[in-house]
Backbone as CSV, one residue per row, in Angstrom:
resi,resn,N_x,N_y,N_z,CA_x,CA_y,CA_z,C_x,C_y,C_z
1,MET,-59.239,18.448,95.091,-58.252,18.190,94.038,-58.190,19.395,93.109
2,ALA,-56.987,19.851,92.796,-56.828,21.043,91.970,-57.278,20.760,90.543
3,SER,-57.903,21.731,89.921,-58.346,21.598,88.539,-57.153,21.771,87.609
4,ARG,-57.379,21.374,86.352,-56.315,21.557,85.354,-55.994,23.033,85.191
5,LEU,-57.028,23.889,85.219,-56.794,25.329,85.088,-55.903,25.839,86.204
6,GLU,-56.147,25.366,87.432,-55.304,25.802,88.559,-53.872,25.339,88.367
7,HIS,-53.693,24.105,87.880,-52.339,23.621,87.587,-51.648,24.524,86.567
8,LEU,-52.385,24.892,85.513,-51.789,25.726,84.470,-51.447,27.109,84.991
9,GLN,-52.318,27.669,85.847,-52.040,28.982,86.409,-50.779,28.957,87.268
10,ARG,-50.636,27.905,88.086,-49.422,27.793,88.903,-48.196,27.604,88.027
11,ALA,-48.349,26.825,86.952,-47.217,26.594,86.063,-46.765,27.879,85.401
12,CYS,-47.755,28.704,85.001,-47.403,29.975,84.359,-46.595,30.861,85.295
13,VAL,-46.999,30.919,86.544,-46.300,31.752,87.523,-44.916,31.197,87.806
14,ALA,-44.824,29.863,87.920,-43.572,29.250,88.359,-42.546,29.134,87.252
15,ALA,-42.988,29.026,85.972,-42.062,28.604,84.937,-41.917,29.546,83.757
16,LEU,-42.503,30.724,83.778,-42.410,31.591,82.619,-41.032,32.231,82.456
17,ALA,-40.300,32.401,83.555,-39.003,33.077,83.470,-38.021,32.242,82.677
18,LEU,-37.340,32.863,81.742,-36.342,32.181,80.932,-34.948,32.588,81.383
19,THR,-34.022,31.611,81.337,-32.612,31.912,81.542,-31.875,31.494,80.293
20,LEU,-30.693,32.060,80.092,-29.941,31.797,78.876,-28.511,31.385,79.217
21,PRO,-28.318,30.183,79.834,-26.997,29.865,80.337,-26.076,29.184,79.348
22,ALA,-26.611,28.561,78.295,-25.778,27.711,77.465,-25.019,28.531,76.443
23,PRO,-23.782,28.121,76.092,-22.973,28.908,75.184,-23.342,28.724,73.722
24,VAL,-24.059,27.630,73.364,-24.384,27.370,71.969,-25.824,26.892,71.895
25,SER,-26.355,26.855,70.639,-27.690,26.309,70.469,-27.669,24.815,70.734
26,ALA,-28.832,24.262,71.006,-28.930,22.873,71.450,-29.038,21.919,70.269
27,HIS,-28.660,20.651,70.511,-28.899,19.627,69.503,-30.203,18.914,69.837
28,PHE,-30.995,18.708,68.793,-32.328,18.141,68.923,-32.538,17.047,67.887
29,LEU,-33.229,15.987,68.288,-33.696,14.999,67.327,-35.000,15.498,66.713
30,LEU,-35.033,15.593,65.385,-36.217,16.052,64.661,-36.993,14.867,64.117
31,GLU,-38.335,14.956,64.181,-39.245,14.123,63.398,-39.997,15.105,62.504
32,TYR,-39.470,15.346,61.324,-39.932,16.462,60.500,-40.838,15.993,59.373
33,THR,-42.001,16.611,59.277,-42.880,16.493,58.118,-43.176,17.899,57.622
34,THR,-43.366,18.036,56.322,-43.638,19.361,55.769,-44.911,19.957,56.347
35,GLU,-45.926,19.122,56.521,-47.190,19.560,57.088,-47.484,18.788,58.372
36,THR,-48.175,19.446,59.292,-48.649,18.754,60.492,-50.160,18.558,60.469
37,ILE,-50.863,19.389,59.717,-52.296,19.231,59.501,-52.459,18.593,58.125
38,ILE,-52.927,17.357,58.083,-52.949,16.567,56.855,-54.342,16.645,56.235
39,ALA,-54.395,17.105,54.989,-55.686,17.336,54.342,-56.281,16.074,53.736
40,HIS,-55.429,15.187,53.198,-55.934,14.029,52.467,-55.223,12.754,52.955
41,PRO,-55.887,11.614,52.913,-55.246,10.367,53.332,-54.102,9.994,52.401
42,GLY,-53.088,9.341,52.975,-51.943,8.901,52.181,-50.724,8.717,53.056
43,ASP,-49.607,8.378,52.430,-48.341,8.196,53.135,-47.631,9.543,53.245
44,VAL,-47.377,9.980,54.462,-46.733,11.269,54.720,-45.234,11.046,54.914
45,PRO,-44.372,11.659,54.079,-42.920,11.509,54.272,-42.464,12.172,55.568
46,VAL,-41.499,11.552,56.237,-40.931,12.079,57.478,-39.418,11.881,57.441
47,LYS,-38.691,12.849,58.004,-37.244,12.719,58.155,-36.881,12.791,59.634
48,LEU,-36.015,11.886,60.050,-35.450,11.862,61.396,-34.016,12.366,61.304
49,ILE,-33.739,13.465,62.001,-32.443,14.144,61.883,-31.990,14.558,63.270
50,PHE,-30.708,14.345,63.579,-30.131,14.796,64.838,-29.242,15.992,64.516
51,TRP,-29.649,17.179,64.967,-29.123,18.411,64.353,-29.229,19.569,65.325
52,HIS,-28.613,20.708,64.958,-28.771,21.985,65.653,-29.629,22.895,64.766
53,PRO,-30.962,22.797,64.824,-31.796,23.488,63.837,-31.907,24.994,64.023
54,PHE,-31.730,25.505,65.249,-31.869,26.950,65.454,-30.772,27.700,64.709
55,GLY,-29.556,27.212,64.786,-28.440,27.875,64.125,-28.011,27.216,62.834
56,ASN,-28.811,26.238,62.336,-28.418,25.469,61.154,-26.977,24.989,61.321
57,GLY,-26.712,24.401,62.489,-25.351,24.044,62.849,-24.993,22.604,62.535
58,TYR,-24.115,22.068,63.358,-23.529,20.744,63.129,-24.600,19.659,63.132
59,VAL,-24.468,18.701,62.196,-25.372,17.557,62.111,-24.676,16.344,62.722
60,MET,-25.338,15.693,63.698,-24.784,14.499,64.309,-25.117,13.266,63.482
61,GLU,-24.175,12.345,63.412,-24.407,11.067,62.748,-25.462,10.288,63.530
62,MET,-26.487,9.812,62.856,-27.594,9.128,63.518,-27.637,7.671,63.100
63,ALA,-27.521,6.777,64.078,-27.638,5.344,63.826,-29.109,4.979,63.596
64,ARG,-29.343,3.796,63.050,-30.714,3.335,62.877,-31.407,3.304,64.235
65,PRO,-32.594,3.909,64.341,-33.264,3.963,65.653,-33.607,2.577,66.197
66,ARG,-33.700,2.502,67.512,-34.167,1.284,68.153,-35.645,1.061,67.863
67,ALA,-36.414,2.162,67.816,-37.852,2.069,67.568,-38.317,3.336,66.873
68,PHE,-39.282,3.156,65.963,-39.973,4.275,65.324,-41.398,3.793,65.067
69,PHE,-42.366,4.473,65.680,-43.745,4.010,65.564,-44.704,5.184,65.687
70,MET,-45.977,4.907,65.399,-47.017,5.916,65.576,-48.106,5.350,66.472
71,VAL,-48.813,6.278,67.151,-49.974,5.922,67.952,-51.165,6.689,67.396
72,HIS,-52.222,5.935,67.027,-53.429,6.538,66.461,-54.650,5.860,67.073
73,ARG,-55.502,6.669,67.716,-56.682,6.155,68.408,-56.317,5.049,69.406
74,GLY,-55.170,5.256,70.059,-54.714,4.334,71.079,-53.965,3.121,70.568
75,ASP,-53.922,2.918,69.253,-53.246,1.754,68.679,-51.849,2.126,68.195
76,ARG,-50.909,1.245,68.460,-49.520,1.469,68.059,-49.219,0.718,66.766
77,THR,-48.562,1.416,65.812,-48.155,0.815,64.543,-46.656,1.001,64.364
78,ASP,-45.937,-0.101,64.167,-44.485,-0.046,63.981,-44.168,0.508,62.592
79,LEU,-43.298,1.525,62.540,-42.908,2.139,61.278,-41.419,1.974,60.987
80,LEU,-40.742,1.146,61.768,-39.289,1.027,61.632,-38.886,0.538,60.245
81,ASP,-39.688,-0.355,59.659,-39.340,-0.907,58.352,-39.500,0.107,57.227
82,THR,-40.130,1.253,57.499,-40.253,2.277,56.453,-38.991,3.119,56.329
83,LEU,-38.083,3.011,57.295,-36.923,3.905,57.336,-35.820,3.443,56.388
84,GLU,-35.188,4.425,55.737,-33.992,4.179,54.945,-33.009,5.320,55.202
85,PRO,-31.712,5.018,55.220,-30.732,6.085,55.497,-30.632,7.054,54.334
86,VAL,-30.473,8.347,54.680,-30.275,9.398,53.683,-29.221,10.359,54.213
87,ALA,-28.592,11.064,53.314,-27.657,12.114,53.714,-28.433,13.379,54.051
88,PHE,-27.972,14.070,55.099,-28.553,15.363,55.438,-27.426,16.373,55.592
89,ARG,-27.556,17.499,54.918,-26.501,18.511,54.882,-26.960,19.768,55.591
90,GLY,-26.284,20.116,56.691,-26.480,21.397,57.343,-25.451,22.388,56.833
91,ALA,-25.358,23.533,57.502,-24.416,24.561,57.058,-22.967,24.151,57.294
92,GLU,-22.733,23.230,58.248,-21.359,22.896,58.629,-20.887,21.548,58.100
93,ASN,-21.799,20.578,57.915,-21.361,19.240,57.533,-22.541,18.431,57.022
94,THR,-22.237,17.221,56.577,-23.245,16.263,56.134,-23.129,14.998,56.973
95,ALA,-24.280,14.439,57.385,-24.282,13.223,58.195,-25.506,12.393,57.833
96,THR,-25.563,11.184,58.394,-26.658,10.267,58.108,-27.906,10.646,58.878
97,ALA,-29.026,10.731,58.160,-30.350,10.879,58.751,-31.199,9.725,58.218
98,TRP,-32.512,9.757,58.495,-33.387,8.665,58.083,-34.675,9.224,57.504
99,ARG,-35.133,8.603,56.439,-36.387,8.991,55.806,-37.362,7.823,55.887
100,GLY,-38.602,8.127,56.279,-39.627,7.100,56.374,-40.965,7.642,55.939
101,THR,-42.022,6.871,56.185,-43.365,7.297,55.844,-44.324,6.984,56.983
102,VAL,-45.353,7.823,57.083,-46.401,7.655,58.088,-47.724,7.458,57.349
103,PRO,-48.355,6.300,57.489,-49.632,6.091,56.796,-50.775,6.783,57.524
104,VAL,-51.231,7.895,56.960,-52.323,8.667,57.541,-53.591,8.365,56.745
105,LYS,-54.522,7.697,57.371,-55.750,7.293,56.676,-56.980,7.891,57.357
106,ARG,-57.294,7.415,58.555,-58.497,7.890,59.232,-58.264,9.265,59.861
107,SER,-59.340,9.934,60.167,-59.252,11.214,60.872,-58.720,11.001,62.283
108,GLY,-58.097,12.046,62.824,-57.604,11.989,64.190,-56.141,12.338,64.305
109,ASP,-55.602,12.109,65.492,-54.206,12.420,65.795,-53.306,11.230,65.501
110,TYR,-52.079,11.548,65.104,-51.028,10.560,64.900,-49.809,11.027,65.687
111,ILE,-49.463,10.301,66.742,-48.287,10.633,67.543,-47.101,9.847,66.997
112,LEU,-46.078,10.548,66.545,-44.862,9.907,66.047,-43.856,9.801,67.190
113,VAL,-43.250,8.636,67.337,-42.316,8.393,68.432,-41.043,7.763,67.882
114,THR,-39.902,8.319,68.266,-38.601,7.755,67.918,-37.799,7.485,69.186
115,GLU,-37.326,6.263,69.313,-36.373,5.919,70.374,-35.038,5.633,69.692
116,PRO,-34.106,6.602,69.713,-32.845,6.432,68.992,-31.835,5.614,69.793
117,GLU,-30.813,5.184,69.104,-29.644,4.659,69.802,-28.939,5.804,70.522
118,PRO,-28.364,5.575,71.700,-27.603,6.643,72.355,-26.462,7.142,71.471
119,TYR,-26.280,8.454,71.488,-25.229,9.109,70.708,-24.125,9.548,71.656
120,PHE,-22.879,9.208,71.322,-21.765,9.602,72.189,-21.323,11.016,71.857
121,GLU,-21.472,11.917,72.823,-21.032,13.304,72.699,-19.625,13.412,73.266
122,GLU,-18.647,13.409,72.361,-17.244,13.341,72.782,-16.855,14.542,73.643
123,SER,-17.367,15.730,73.312,-16.974,16.929,74.045,-17.429,16.892,75.506
124,GLU,-18.487,16.129,75.792,-18.994,16.019,77.155,-18.699,14.668,77.788
125,ASP,-18.086,13.755,77.007,-17.736,12.417,77.480,-18.964,11.695,78.056
126,LYS,-20.077,11.777,77.317,-21.295,11.104,77.763,-22.158,10.756,76.557
127,TYR,-23.132,9.883,76.785,-24.094,9.519,75.758,-25.370,10.351,75.924
128,ILE,-26.047,10.587,74.798,-27.321,11.305,74.778,-28.336,10.444,74.031
129,GLN,-29.499,10.263,74.626,-30.592,9.554,73.961,-31.846,10.400,74.071
130,GLN,-32.314,10.913,72.939,-33.471,11.806,72.939,-34.706,11.053,72.429
131,ILE,-35.548,10.643,73.362,-36.793,9.959,73.026,-37.801,11.031,72.623
132,THR,-38.241,10.991,71.363,-38.870,12.145,70.730,-40.297,11.852,70.285
133,LYS,-41.172,12.871,70.479,-42.556,12.809,70.009,-42.852,14.025,69.128
134,ALA,-43.633,13.794,68.068,-44.192,14.861,67.238,-45.610,14.439,66.857
135,PHE,-46.373,15.351,66.253,-47.807,15.122,66.080,-48.272,15.515,64.690
136,LEU,-49.147,14.682,64.127,-49.892,15.001,62.927,-51.377,14.913,63.256
137,ASN,-52.187,15.618,62.461,-53.636,15.518,62.640,-54.309,15.553,61.282
138,ARG,-55.360,14.750,61.159,-56.177,14.779,59.946,-57.619,15.095,60.310
139,SER,-58.192,16.040,59.581,-59.602,16.426,59.669,-59.947,17.155,60.961
140,THR,-58.963,17.706,61.651,-59.138,18.508,62.873,-59.877,17.759,63.981
141,LEU,-59.864,16.431,63.932,-60.504,15.634,64.980,-59.460,15.244,66.018
142,PRO,-59.523,15.755,67.249,-58.538,15.372,68.268,-58.860,13.990,68.853
143,THR,-57.831,13.134,68.938,-58.047,11.785,69.473,-56.997,11.350,70.492
144,ASP,-55.738,11.731,70.299,-54.664,11.133,71.110,-53.698,12.132,71.730
145,TRP,-53.762,13.412,71.312,-52.638,14.306,71.618,-52.393,14.493,73.109
146,ASP,-53.433,14.409,73.955,-53.274,14.672,75.386,-53.125,13.406,76.216
147,SER,-52.818,12.283,75.557,-52.639,11.010,76.274,-51.165,10.625,76.299
148,PRO,-50.640,10.178,77.441,-49.258,9.704,77.466,-49.109,8.431,76.653
149,VAL,-47.926,8.240,76.092,-47.655,7.060,75.278,-47.157,5.901,76.139
150,GLY,-46.623,6.219,77.333,-46.051,5.184,78.183,-44.576,4.946,77.932
151,LEU,-43.861,6.006,77.500,-42.426,5.917,77.245,-41.653,5.994,78.562
152,PRO,-40.378,5.580,78.551,-39.576,5.742,79.768,-39.588,7.176,80.275
153,THR,-39.529,8.121,79.354,-39.692,9.534,79.691,-40.345,10.228,78.510
154,GLU,-41.214,11.210,78.786,-41.891,11.937,77.729,-42.429,13.250,78.272
155,ILE,-42.720,14.167,77.361,-43.407,15.403,77.701,-44.852,15.255,77.255
156,LEU,-45.773,15.425,78.188,-47.194,15.340,77.893,-47.716,16.740,77.587
157,PRO,-48.218,16.995,76.370,-48.739,18.338,76.070,-50.068,18.575,76.768
158,LEU,-50.243,19.781,77.288,-51.513,20.220,77.850,-52.151,21.312,76.995
159,SER,-51.463,21.653,75.909,-52.003,22.505,74.855,-51.933,21.684,73.572
160,LYS,-52.954,21.800,72.724,-52.954,21.011,71.489,-51.694,21.342,70.686
161,PRO,-50.829,20.376,70.410,-49.473,20.691,69.944,-49.339,21.027,68.474
162,TYR,-50.378,20.821,67.664,-50.230,21.077,66.241,-50.945,22.342,65.779
163,ASN,-51.584,23.074,66.693,-52.139,24.374,66.291,-52.060,25.388,67.425
164,VAL,-50.867,25.544,67.966,-50.594,26.592,68.947,-50.560,27.937,68.220
165,LEU,-51.096,28.977,68.839,-51.133,30.291,68.213,-49.983,31.174,68.700
166,VAL,-49.376,31.896,67.772,-48.325,32.849,68.126,-48.916,33.929,69.029
167,GLY,-48.184,34.246,70.079,-48.660,35.193,71.080,-49.375,34.513,72.220
168,GLY,-49.744,33.261,72.034,-50.305,32.458,73.113,-49.202,31.684,73.823
169,SER,-49.568,30.630,74.504,-48.575,29.874,75.256,-48.794,28.390,75.047
170,PHE,-47.726,27.641,75.285,-47.770,26.183,75.263,-47.400,25.674,76.646
171,THR,-48.167,24.721,77.152,-47.892,24.114,78.454,-47.711,22.616,78.289
172,GLY,-46.701,22.077,78.942,-46.448,20.642,78.942,-46.104,20.165,80.333
173,ARG,-46.042,18.849,80.480,-45.687,18.242,81.763,-44.630,17.172,81.522
174,VAL,-43.534,17.238,82.247,-42.437,16.296,82.096,-42.712,15.065,82.957
175,LEU,-42.644,13.894,82.314,-42.893,12.628,83.003,-41.685,11.705,82.860
176,SER,-41.401,10.953,83.918,-40.403,9.886,83.889,-41.034,8.656,84.512
177,GLU,-41.130,7.587,83.713,-41.835,6.371,84.124,-43.235,6.701,84.636
178,GLY,-43.877,7.671,83.988,-45.249,8.050,84.305,-45.413,9.041,85.433
179,ALA,-44.338,9.368,86.144,-44.416,10.282,87.284,-43.893,11.659,86.888
180,PRO,-44.481,12.749,87.424,-44.005,14.097,87.095,-42.589,14.332,87.600
181,VAL,-41.842,15.148,86.850,-40.450,15.462,87.188,-40.363,16.931,87.602
182,PRO,-40.175,17.224,88.884,-40.021,18.620,89.305,-38.627,19.137,88.979
183,GLY,-38.537,20.409,88.640,-37.239,21.048,88.415,-36.471,20.514,87.229
184,ALA,-37.169,19.970,86.231,-36.478,19.474,85.040,-35.953,20.643,84.216
185,GLU,-34.718,20.539,83.753,-34.139,21.549,82.868,-34.612,21.279,81.447
186,ILE,-35.206,22.290,80.819,-35.827,22.122,79.507,-35.209,23.119,78.533
187,GLU,-34.542,22.598,77.511,-34.019,23.446,76.447,-35.093,23.630,75.375
188,ILE,-35.100,24.827,74.776,-36.113,25.187,73.784,-35.409,25.543,72.481
189,GLU,-35.901,24.983,71.379,-35.253,25.165,70.089,-36.293,25.544,69.038
190,TYR,-35.915,26.458,68.168,-36.758,26.849,67.041,-36.139,26.309,65.761
191,MET,-36.974,25.788,64.871,-36.485,25.260,63.603,-36.368,26.422,62.620
192,ALA,-35.253,27.141,62.731,-35.058,28.330,61.893,-34.849,27.970,60.432
193,ALA,-34.218,26.836,60.184,-34.095,26.276,58.838,-34.813,24.937,58.844
194,GLU,-35.572,24.660,57.791,-36.333,23.416,57.746,-35.736,22.461,56.710
195,PRO,-35.760,21.166,56.990,-35.199,20.199,56.044,-35.950,20.197,54.718
196,ASP,-35.206,19.965,53.650,-35.780,19.744,52.328,-36.142,18.263,52.236
197,MET,-37.407,17.943,51.969,-37.831,16.548,51.939,-37.347,15.818,50.690
198,ASP,-36.943,16.558,49.653,-36.549,15.928,48.389,-35.049,15.972,48.135
199,ALA,-34.306,16.625,49.010,-32.859,16.743,48.823,-32.180,16.701,50.182
200,ALA,-30.847,16.804,50.172,-30.095,16.664,51.416,-30.042,17.938,52.238
201,GLY,-30.375,19.085,51.630,-30.166,20.362,52.292,-31.364,20.869,53.063
202,THR,-31.363,22.184,53.300,-32.390,22.832,54.101,-32.859,24.111,53.416
203,THR,-33.925,24.670,53.940,-34.322,26.012,53.542,-33.346,27.025,54.153
204,THR,-33.393,28.249,53.682,-32.580,29.313,54.259,-33.109,29.670,55.646
205,PRO,-32.240,29.782,56.667,-32.718,30.145,58.004,-33.474,31.470,57.990
206,THR,-34.585,31.516,58.715,-35.419,32.719,58.747,-35.031,33.681,59.862
207,VAL,-34.352,33.186,60.897,-33.913,34.028,62.020,-32.564,33.518,62.502
208,ASP,-31.858,34.369,63.253,-30.625,33.959,63.921,-30.937,33.517,65.346
209,PRO,-30.113,32.637,65.920,-30.301,32.268,67.323,-30.192,33.503,68.214
210,PRO,-30.881,33.523,69.353,-30.832,34.680,70.236,-29.479,34.792,70.923
211,PRO,-29.105,35.986,71.365,-27.867,36.132,72.131,-27.978,35.399,73.462
212,GLY,-26.845,34.914,73.944,-26.835,34.257,75.247,-26.937,32.755,75.196
213,GLY,-27.110,32.176,74.006,-27.144,30.728,73.903,-28.542,30.163,73.948
214,ALA,-28.619,28.866,74.273,-29.885,28.136,74.221,-30.897,28.705,75.220
215,LEU,-32.174,28.701,74.813,-33.254,29.080,75.720,-33.509,27.931,76.692
216,VAL,-33.634,28.260,77.974,-33.806,27.239,79.009,-34.862,27.690,80.006
217,LEU,-35.739,26.774,80.388,-36.617,26.997,81.537,-36.670,25.720,82.360
218,TYR,-37.365,25.767,83.502,-37.447,24.621,84.415,-38.904,24.302,84.712
219,SER,-39.199,23.019,84.873,-40.542,22.618,85.280,-40.767,22.965,86.745
220,ASP,-42.044,23.140,87.116,-42.361,23.478,88.496,-42.409,22.217,89.365
221,ALA,-42.903,22.344,90.584,-42.884,21.235,91.548,-43.735,20.052,91.108
222,ASN,-44.663,20.285,90.171,-45.516,19.216,89.663,-45.170,18.798,88.239
223,GLY,-43.998,19.242,87.759,-43.538,18.842,86.436,-44.050,19.678,85.290
224,TYR,-44.832,20.748,85.566,-45.402,21.585,84.515,-44.430,22.691,84.091
225,PHE,-44.515,23.064,82.818,-43.817,24.261,82.337,-44.695,24.939,81.304
226,THR,-44.488,26.232,81.127,-45.234,27.015,80.139,-44.273,27.921,79.389
227,PHE,-44.467,28.008,78.071,-43.622,28.838,77.214,-44.517,29.719,76.350
228,SER,-44.239,31.027,76.337,-44.965,31.959,75.476,-44.353,31.921,74.079
229,VAL,-45.140,31.618,73.082,-44.647,31.338,71.731,-44.545,32.638,70.934
230,PRO,-43.324,33.051,70.527,-43.172,34.358,69.875,-43.231,34.335,68.349
231,ARG,-43.197,33.126,67.741,-43.050,33.084,66.283,-43.679,31.803,65.731
232,ALA,-44.227,31.915,64.519,-44.798,30.742,63.866,-43.693,29.777,63.449
233,GLY,-44.039,28.497,63.406,-43.098,27.478,62.978,-43.025,26.328,63.959
234,HIS,-41.974,25.539,63.828,-41.774,24.358,64.662,-40.914,24.720,65.878
235,TRP,-41.408,24.386,67.061,-40.681,24.598,68.316,-40.465,23.260,69.016
236,GLY,-39.248,23.061,69.526,-38.917,21.821,70.224,-38.576,22.084,71.678
237,PHE,-38.921,21.111,72.525,-38.640,21.168,73.965,-37.930,19.870,74.352
238,ALA,-36.782,19.994,75.012,-36.015,18.829,75.437,-35.787,18.893,76.943
239,ALA,-36.423,17.980,77.671,-36.189,17.854,79.116,-34.970,16.961,79.300
240,LEU,-33.919,17.530,79.872,-32.600,16.893,79.855,-32.409,15.941,81.029
241,GLY,-31.958,14.726,80.717,-31.559,13.777,81.748,-32.663,13.356,82.684
242,VAL,-33.898,13.310,82.199,-35.032,13.002,83.078,-35.448,11.538,83.015
243,GLY,-34.855,10.756,82.103,-35.223,9.354,81.977,-34.615,8.482,83.048
244,PRO,-35.132,7.258,83.204,-34.637,6.368,84.259,-33.251,5.795,83.998
245,GLU,-32.847,5.711,82.718,-31.522,5.175,82.404,-30.476,6.286,82.514
246,THR,-29.410,6.017,83.235,-28.383,7.038,83.478,-26.977,6.612,83.038
247,GLU,-26.850,5.404,82.459,-25.528,4.919,82.052,-25.666,4.069,80.798
248,HIS,-24.650,4.179,79.913,-24.616,3.367,78.702,-23.168,3.057,78.366
249,GLU,-22.862,1.782,78.262,-21.509,1.326,77.930,-20.456,1.967,78.823
250,GLY,-20.760,2.034,80.115,-19.802,2.529,81.092,-19.639,4.027,81.156
251,LYS,-20.453,4.766,80.393,-20.400,6.222,80.384,-21.728,6.786,80.888
252,PRO,-21.739,8.038,81.385,-23.013,8.664,81.757,-23.938,8.776,80.548
253,LEU,-25.235,8.638,80.786,-26.250,8.763,79.750,-27.258,9.827,80.150
254,SER,-27.468,10.800,79.260,-28.546,11.765,79.430,-29.720,11.278,78.590
255,GLN,-30.720,10.713,79.265,-31.911,10.219,78.567,-32.955,11.334,78.599
256,ASP,-33.154,11.972,77.437,-33.952,13.190,77.347,-35.336,12.901,76.768
257,ALA,-36.316,13.709,77.172,-37.651,13.679,76.571,-37.791,14.880,75.656
258,VAL,-38.086,14.639,74.375,-38.201,15.712,73.383,-39.615,15.743,72.819
259,LEU,-40.139,16.939,72.660,-41.468,17.150,72.092,-41.411,18.289,71.085
260,TRP,-42.042,18.104,69.900,-42.136,19.143,68.896,-43.578,19.606,68.747
261,ILE,-43.751,20.944,68.602,-45.074,21.517,68.363,-45.013,22.386,67.118
262,ARG,-46.206,22.739,66.613,-46.290,23.621,65.445,-47.135,24.840,65.828
263,ALA,-46.547,26.036,65.647,-47.237,27.286,65.983,-47.624,28.022,64.700
264,TRP,-48.749,28.756,64.777,-49.297,29.427,63.612,-49.650,30.887,63.924
265,ASP,-49.487,31.734,62.917,-50.043,33.085,62.965,-51.509,33.031,62.549
266,LEU,-52.330,33.894,63.135,-53.683,34.066,62.639,-53.662,34.910,61.370
267,ASP,-54.373,34.469,60.343,-54.444,35.247,59.105,-55.289,36.500,59.300
């Protein structure tokens, strides 16, 4: 049986090449917190936003999610009742987002999960549903980050997702109903502008989107992919159309798996 290291080595060879086929930056569901490493126990504010964060572009109207919960030490806690609608303003428009709280008490990992209502993308005549995971940690004690949640589709991190180092790499595995997805198309997004937790707007973008459109790579034959991280901040990965559901209200449905990581520079 191949070791994890051998899997990662094959993934690096098979999936490091990037292509740039898309004409615009991608839309991503964000689960945004100001910090990912939590120093003290308490309620951590979070915003759920459906947006184009790389280019600070158009904000999609977001309905109340079907589910919003956290997983800590293997236990699931429903957080849907913490959500309230808020306005979110990007560079192009203002739309509905959601603000909630995550109760961080004990040490360990907190996996945040959002299952949104499908969003109708009129320009493509299809629905999009981005089932999204993000991570918090308290006291640097790892507990849950490398365990699947059991979602219809998800990206399983094989690198600790809240302290990836710039110049290093991040490896993940695309799963659908628990099985690896070979050849999954994965869009990559950088949060060039970050949401303001106390107001509707954002910070000033720190970089422009790269030429050629959205960054894209593909998973290998075993569902693995690897990305070399060039800059500190929040990076998102969206495996497109990998979920088991393919139709909603008589239209095609792209059920995507989204994962957010946090990268850091060494001081």
